[in-house]
C-alpha positions in Angstrom: 97.5 73.5 58.8 99.5 76.6 59.3 98.6 79.0 62.1 99.1 82.7 61.5 99.1 85.4 64.2 98.4 88.7 62.5 96.9 92.1 62.9 96.9 92.7 59.1 93.3 92.4 57.8 94.6 91.5 54.3 95.8 88.2 55.7 92.5 87.3 57.3 91.5 85.2 54.2 94.1 82.6 53.3 93.9 79.1 52.1 94.4 76.1 54.3 95.2 78.1 57.4 94.0 79.2 60.8 94.1 82.9 61.5 94.4 84.2 65.0 93.5 87.9 64.9 95.8 89.4 67.4 94.4 92.2 69.6 94.8 93.7 73.0 95.2 90.7 75.3 94.2 90.6 78.9 96.9 90.1 81.5 98.0 86.6 82.4 96.8 85.1 85.6 100.4 85.1 87.1 100.6 87.3 90.2 103.2 89.9 90.7 103.3 89.1 94.4 106.3 87.4 96.0 108.7 88.0 98.8 108.1 91.5 100.0 110.5 94.4 100.3 111.6 95.5 103.7 112.6 99.1 104.4 114.8 99.9 107.4 116.1 103.1 108.9 118.8 102.5 111.5 122.2 103.2 113.1 125.0 101.1 111.8 128.7 101.3 112.5 129.8 101.9 108.9 128.6 103.0 105.5 127.2 106.1 103.7 124.6 108.0 105.6 121.2 109.3 104.4 121.5 107.3 101.2 119.1 104.6 100.0 121.1 101.4 100.0 119.7 98.3 98.2 120.7 94.8 99.3 119.9 91.3 98.0 122.7 89.5 99.8 124.0 89.4 103.4 127.6 89.6 102.3 127.0 92.9 100.5 125.1 94.2 103.6 127.9 93.3 106.0 130.6 94.8 103.8 128.7 98.1 103.4 127.2 98.7 106.8 129.7 96.8 109.1 133.0 96.9 107.3 135.6 95.4 109.7 134.1 96.7 112.9 134.6 94.2 115.8 131.4 94.7 117.7 128.5 95.6 115.3 125.9 94.3 117.7 126.4 97.4 119.8 124.5 99.3 117.0 120.7 99.1 117.0 120.5 98.7 113.2 122.7 95.6 113.3 120.8 94.2 116.2 117.5 94.5 114.3 119.0 92.3 111.5 121.1 89.9 113.5 120.1 86.2 112.9 116.9 87.1 111.1 116.0 86.0 107.6 114.0 88.4 105.4 112.2 87.0 102.5 112.8 89.8 100.0 115.4 92.5 99.2 116.3 95.1 101.9 116.3 98.8 101.4 118.2 100.5 104.2 119.1 104.0 105.2 121.9 104.5 107.7 121.3 107.5 109.9 124.0 109.9 111.3 123.9 112.2 114.2 124.5 115.9 113.5 127.5 115.9 115.8 129.1 112.6 114.5 132.8 112.9 113.7 135.0 110.9 111.3 138.1 109.3 112.7 141.4 110.6 111.3 145.2 110.6 111.5 147.8 113.2 110.5 151.3 112.0 109.4 153.8 114.8 110.0 157.4 115.4 109.0 157.2 119.0 109.9 154.3 121.2 111.1 153.3 121.9 107.5 154.5 118.8 105.5 151.8 116.3 106.3 149.2 113.8 105.1 145.7 113.8 106.5 144.0 110.4 106.5 140.2 110.5 107.3 137.8 107.6 107.6 135.3 107.4 104.7 132.4 107.4 107.1 131.6 109.0 110.4 131.4 107.2 113.7 133.4 105.4 116.3 134.0 102.4 114.0 136.6 104.4 112.2 138.8 104.3 115.3 139.5 100.6 114.5 141.1 101.4 111.1 144.9 101.2 111.3 147.4 102.6 108.9 151.0 101.6 108.2 153.0 104.2 106.3 156.3 103.1 104.7 158.6 105.7 103.1 160.3 104.5 99.9 162.2 107.6 98.9 161.8 111.4 99.0 158.8 111.3 96.8 157.0 107.9 97.1 155.6 105.7 99.8 153.5 102.6 100.5 150.4 102.6 102.7 148.7 99.6 104.3 145.2 100.2 105.7 143.5 97.5 107.9 140.0 97.3 109.2 139.2 94.0 110.8 139.8 91.3 108.2 139.8 94.0 105.4 143.3 94.9 104.2 144.2 97.4 101.5 147.7 97.9 100.1 148.5 101.1 98.2 151.9 100.7 96.6 154.3 103.4 95.3 152.1 106.4 96.0 153.5 109.7 95.1 153.7 112.4 97.8 151.6 114.9 95.9 148.0 115.8 95.2 147.7 113.1 92.5 148.9 110.5 95.0 146.3 111.5 97.5 143.6 111.3 94.9 144.8 107.8 94.0 144.4 106.7 97.6 141.0 108.4 98.0 139.7 106.9 94.7 140.9 103.3 95.3 140.3 103.0 99.1 136.9 101.9 100.6 138.2 102.9 104.0 139.9 106.3 104.0 140.2 109.6 102.2 143.7 111.2 101.9 144.8 114.8 101.5 147.9 116.9 101.7 148.2 119.9 103.9 150.5 121.5 101.3 151.9 120.2 98.0 155.5 119.0 98.2 157.7 119.3 101.3 159.4 116.5 103.2 157.8 113.1 103.2 156.8 111.6 106.6 159.0 108.9 108.2 158.2 105.2 108.2 155.8 104.0 110.9 157.4 101.7 113.5 154.0 99.9 113.8 150.4 100.3 112.5 148.7 103.4 113.9 145.0 103.7 114.5 142.8 106.5 113.3 141.4 108.3 116.3 138.7 110.7 117.5 135.8 109.1 115.6 132.5 109.7 117.4 129.0 108.5 116.7 127.5 111.6 118.3 124.0 111.5 119.7 121.1 110.6 117.4 117.8 112.6 117.7 114.3 111.8 116.4 114.8 114.2 113.4 117.9 112.2 112.3 115.6 109.1 112.0 112.5 110.8 110.6 113.9 113.6 108.4 111.5 116.2 107.1 110.6 118.2 104.0 113.8 120.3 104.6 116.0 117.6 106.2 116.9 114.7 103.8 117.6 111.9 106.3 116.0 108.8 107.6 112.4 108.0 106.5 112.4 110.9 104.0 115.3 109.2 102.2 113.4 105.9 102.4 110.6 107.4 100.4 112.8 106.7 97.4 112.0 103.0 97.9 109.3 101.4 95.8 105.7 101.5 97.1 104.5 98.7 99.3 106.4 96.4 101.6 107.1 96.8 105.3 109.0 99.7 106.9 110.4 100.2 110.4 112.9 102.3 112.3 115.4 99.9 113.9 115.5 99.7 117.7 114.2 103.3 118.2 110.8 104.6 119.0 109.0 107.7 120.2 105.8 109.6 119.6 107.6 111.5 116.8 108.8 108.2 115.2 105.3 106.8 115.2 103.8 110.0 113.8 106.5 110.0 111.0 105.7 106.3 110.2 102.0 107.2 109.8 102.9 109.9 107.4 105.3 107.5 105.5 102.7 104.8 105.0 100.1 107.3 103.8 102.5 108.4 101.1 104.0 105.0 100.2 101.0 102.7 100.6 103.2 100.4 102.6 102.8 98.9 106.1 105.0 99.7 109.1 105.8 98.6 112.6 107.1 100.2 115.8 107.3 99.6 119.5 104.5 101.5 121.2 107.0 102.8 123.7 110.4 102.0 125.2 108.8 100.9 128.4 108.6 97.2 129.4 105.6 97.9 131.6 102.7 96.6 129.5 100.2 99.1 131.0 102.5 102.0 129.9 103.0 100.5 126.4 99.2 99.9 126.0 98.5 103.5 126.9 100.9 104.6 124.2 99.4 102.2 121.7 95.9 103.5 122.4 97.0 107.0 121.2 97.4 105.7 117.6 94.8 104.3 115.2 96.2 103.4 111.8 95.3 100.3 109.9 98.7 100.3 108.1 100.7 100.5 111.4 101.5 97.6 113.7 102.4 98.5 117.3 104.1 96.1 119.8 103.7 96.5 123.5 106.7 94.6 124.7 110.2 93.7 123.8 112.2 90.4 124.0 115.7 89.2 124.8 118.2 87.8 122.2 121.7 86.6 122.5 124.0 88.2 119.8 127.6 87.3 119.7 127.5 86.0 123.2 125.8 89.0 124.8 122.2 89.2 125.8 120.3 92.2 124.5 116.8 93.5 125.0 115.5 94.0 121.4 112.4 95.2 119.7 109.8 92.8 118.3 109.4 94.8 115.1 112.2 93.2 113.2 110.9 89.7 114.0 107.5 90.6 112.7 109.0 92.2 109.5 111.0 89.0 108.8 107.8 87.0 108.8 105.9 89.6 106.8 108.5 89.6 104.0 108.5 85.8 103.8 104.9 84.5 103.8 101.9 84.6 101.6 99.9 87.8 102.2 96.7 85.9 102.9 98.3 84.1 105.8 98.2 85.5 109.4 101.6 86.1 111.0 100.0 84.8 114.2 100.0 81.2 113.0 102.0 78.7 115.0 103.9 77.5 111.9 105.9 80.7 111.7 107.5 80.0 115.1 110.9 79.2 113.5 111.2 82.9 112.7 111.2 83.5 116.4 113.8 80.9 117.4 116.4 83.6 118.3 114.2 84.9 121.1 115.6 83.7 124.4 113.2 85.3 126.8 111.3 88.4 128.0 112.5 91.5 129.9 111.6 91.8 133.5 108.0 92.8 134.1 106.6 91.3 130.8 104.0 88.6 131.3 102.2 86.8 128.6 98.7 85.8 129.8 95.1 86.0 128.9 94.4 89.3 130.8 97.4 91.0 129.0 96.3 89.7 125.6 92.8 91.1 126.1 94.2 94.5 127.2 96.5 94.6 124.2 93.8 93.6 121.8 91.6 96.5 123.0 94.2 99.1 122.1 95.5 97.5 118.9 98.8 96.2 120.3 100.6 93.0 119.4 102.0 90.5 121.8 103.7 87.1 121.8 102.5 83.8 123.2 104.8 81.3 124.8 104.2 77.8 123.4 104.0 74.5 125.2 107.3 72.8 124.7 109.2 76.0 124.2 109.4 78.8 121.7 107.0 81.6 120.9 104.4 82.8 118.3 102.7 86.0 117.8 99.4 85.8 119.7 97.6 88.3 117.5 98.2 89.9 114.1 96.3 93.1 114.3 96.6 96.7 113.2 96.7 99.7 115.6 93.2 100.7 114.4 90.7 99.1 116.7 87.8 100.1 114.5 85.6 97.0 113.7 86.7 95.8 110.3 90.0 97.5 110.3 91.7 95.5 112.9 92.9 92.5 110.8 96.4 92.9 109.4 95.6 90.2 106.8 92.5 92.1 105.6 94.6 95.3 105.1 97.4 93.4 103.3 95.0 91.5 101.0 93.1 94.7 100.2 96.4 96.1 99.0 97.2 93.0 97.0 93.8 93.0 95.3 94.3 96.7 94.4 97.8 96.2 93.0 96.8 93.1 91.0 93.7 94.7 89.4 95.6 97.9 88.7 98.3 95.9 87.0 95.7 94.2 84.8 94.2 97.6 83.8 97.5 99.3 83.2 98.0 98.1 79.6 94.6 99.6 78.6 95.4 103.1 79.9 94.7 105.7 77.2 93.2 103.1 74.9 89.9 103.7 73.2 86.9 102.6 75.3 85.8 100.2 72.6 83.7 97.2 73.7 86.7 94.9 72.9 89.1 96.9 75.1 86.6 97.1 77.9 86.0 93.4 77.8 89.7 92.7 77.7 90.3 95.0 80.7 87.6 93.3 82.6 89.0 89.9 81.6 92.4 90.9 82.8 91.1 91.7 86.2 89.1 88.5 86.3 92.1 86.4 85.5 94.1 88.0 88.3 91.3 87.6 90.7 90.7 84.0 89.6 94.3 83.2 90.3 94.0 84.6 93.8 90.9 82.5 94.2 92.6 79.3 92.9 95.4 79.9 95.3 92.8 80.1 98.1 93.9 83.7 98.9 90.4 85.0 98.3 87.0 83.3 98.7 85.0 84.9 95.9 84.9 87.9 93.5 82.8 89.7 90.9 83.7 92.5 88.5 81.1 94.6 86.7 81.2 97.5 84.4 78.9 100.1 85.9 79.6 103.3 83.8 81.2 104.5 80.6 81.8 108.0 79.2 83.8 109.2 76.3 87.1 109.1 78.2 86.5 106.8 81.1 85.1 103.5 82.2 84.2 102.5 85.7 84.4 98.9 87.0 83.1 97.7 90.4 85.1 94.9 91.9 83.8 93.0 94.9 86.1 90.5 96.7 85.3 88.3 99.6 88.2 87.6 101.8 88.7 84.6 104.0 88.4 85.4 107.7 90.9 84.5 110.3 90.2 81.8 112.9 91.1 83.8 115.9 88.6 82.0 118.1 88.3 78.2 117.9 85.6 76.8 120.2 85.4 73.2 121.1 82.5 71.9 123.3 83.4 68.6 125.1 81.0 66.4 126.9 82.4 63.8 129.3 80.5 61.0 131.1 78.3 57.9 130.6 75.9 57.5 127.7 77.8 60.0 125.5 77.3 59.5 121.8 80.5 60.3 119.8 80.0 61.1 116.2 82.8 61.9 113.7 82.7 65.4 112.3 81.8 65.2 108.5 
């Protein structure tokens, strides 16, 4: 028997057939969730500044933000990423100090007949770019540009404005310009010559945060999609934390930061106690990590973000099974102790600490927000609340501007129910209900109640030892 899918009423009565009357369908049960986005603001040796950069591969990230620089680990943005695996795509903004300088070189034949070569991007990394100029004749030359393992060869370039434009357009490393048009072409280099005088300058909080009138740092990161996890790499201050609070309020994302730069836990706890935001995670100590043979003291924030972006949102980051994400941690800075008294003090102010495991390695001891208000402290609860909101909103989206007919309202409710049932089947939520509570000519109101699973933060075992003890297996 033929099966027809139709919206044409004239086809509803046919012989020897089954008619499926197509109408607005509820959303499927498939969840839109997956590996989460991570947004990072940081200082890197190379690349465009105050631009939203999108990465889905490590190779593209290295090419764009490291180039051929020999010691990228000296930059805090690179340290935050080093040897960490993020589950989803990265959105990164490279920041620049207002007094940063691009490295450059001037090739002179006379005082006025010269070529100016300038690094594409500001900073000290440009000082490692070398150029080898070879004169061919009175009007053409070759130029070899080297930056680490990156080598560019520009052949038979004309000594005029068009030739300079050709270099600038083709090169990923330098821009070229004439001081004047024409004149005497410079002589051949005896050996490669480095660009010079590149300077990182001194970064300030405003470079990281940006503002309504300064398009840099976090303000550029607002172009990123909503959601995900955001942090400022290896830099913190009261101004940074305030800016992160403003950012998460706008972007409905979550964020992390070190409560302070101090390794004194009491000082960090005091700083953490000044902030209460259920979308913000604050860490009260740092850790050590060996990067390219050198030990650095690094922030915990990036380690947390790596786990966040990789796991199911209904799972706590504090579970022991995520310890492999922390394998790069080699120890703790002087003055940091991980013990019960410190965990209690950190918990009281909404700060996150590590726990050293028997047999080696670490795990996060708690996964809490900086808001110590009862009911707002669980990071999992906040994250699942966001997930439920996004999934139900996605189910309702296709019914926006539709007539509030009984069929459309039933389908909208059915769409939400399917999404929530999938969450329940995946054991991400415990139970749910959706009820239509009101309808007017241009609106309908649903009430959704979702029961989340709690988090086993306290596991209590009572043991009795001695004679005449009856042992029964737990059912």
